[in-house]
N, C-alpha and C positions, 0 to 999 in steps of 0.2 A: 279231699285230693289226697288224704294222707292216708286212706281208709279202703278206698276205690278198689285196689287191688286188692285187699284181702275181702273186701265185700263180692268181689267175683269169683275168687278162688272159693270161699263156704258154699255160694250159690251153685258153682258146675259142680260142685261135691254135692252138693242137698239133692240137686235134678238129676244127678247120678244116682241115687242110693234109692230116690223114692222120687219118680218122675210125678208129671200132676196138677198138683198144687205145692206151690214157692208162698210163705209166708213170711212177711221180714216183719219183726218188729220194732216198731220207731220208739219205746218205750223214752231210751235214756240219747236219742237224739236232740241236741242241742242245736244244730246248727249241719245246713247241708250247701251245697256251693254248685257252680255250674259242671265241674266235672263228678259231683254227686248224682246232680239229676240227670246228667248223661248215661250214668254207670244204670240208673233203677229205668230210663226209655231204654238202654239192650237190653238188659235183664228181663224184661216185660216183651221186647218183639222176640228174644230166645225163648223164652218159656212157652207166649202165646203159638211158635214157630212148631211146634211139640205137641199142639194143643193140649198144654197146660193152663193155671189161671197163675199171677204173680197178685198175692192180697195183700196189703200195708196194714197191718194194725196198732192199736196204740199211736194214730199220728196226734202228735201235740200241735197246740196254736202255733210255732212259728212253721211247722213241716205242712200244715192244712193251707196254710194263707199263701206260702211258697206255692206250692202245687194250686192253689187258684187262682193266683197273681200269673205264674206261667200259662196257664192255661191247661195244664194237665190233671186237674181233678177229676175231668172225665175219662181219662187213659187208664187211670188206675183204679183197680177195687178196692176202697177204703172199708176195714171192720173198724169198731170200737175195743175187741179184743178178742183173743184166739177162740173162736168157736171148735 
């Protein structure tokens, strides 16, 4: 919740600067609440609406389990690291 606004601002700028593929690195993410998940879903929709792709990289155990439990794993493109 504390960083959702910062994430939205940064991703909005990134989509403006380089549309097409938005990569979010989760290497340092240790917690994500419902606000964070809602933000990811909204970002996914926005990126898809422009014909782009939202890619999650370096997803750790916590985030991978959260995506699995919530049924969102299949909604996101997840890679091991930046390619």
